[in-house]
C-alpha positions, 0 to 999 in steps of 0.5 A: 499500499503506497502511502503519501507523507505530507509535511510543512503545513502551519500557521503563517501571517498573510505575506508569509511563506510556507514550503510543503513537502510529499514524499512518495516512497514505493512508486516509480515516481519519475512517471507520475503526475504529482499534484497539490490540491486544497480543500477549504471549510465548505468548499470542494477540493481544488487543484492547486498545481501540477508537475508531470513526469515530463516536467511540465507545471500548471497552476491554478490562476489563484496562485499563479506567481506566488506558488511554485511546484517542484520535484525531486525524482531521486527523493521521491518528493514533490514540494510546494513553495508558497509565497505571499500567502493570503487568508484565502489560501487557508485550506487543508493541502493534499498531495496526489500521485496520478500514475498508469491505472493508479492514483494515491492521496496524502492525508493532508496538511493544514495551512492557515493564513491568519494574523 
């Protein structure tokens, strides 16, 4: 059973930064599309950023220019650098690994942006 392990969430003031990490042991990481999603209270889960195995990235319009997704295939780890955080970024952030006929999710990490 593959388990994605997220870390790096927490409480930060508006304008601050956080870096999320997601380790994905036990998969052929380089062929998986890795993504970060988030879900705020009372809202649907939404895609934040995606990194394909070929190195392409894409972002939700709401985070473009502030968030950066990156991956280290040697460490089976994907990161989400979040800068200039806003209160509306408050949510549980989930890591997703999407591969051939399989998909895995992490348990989620809370990000709270508040003064």
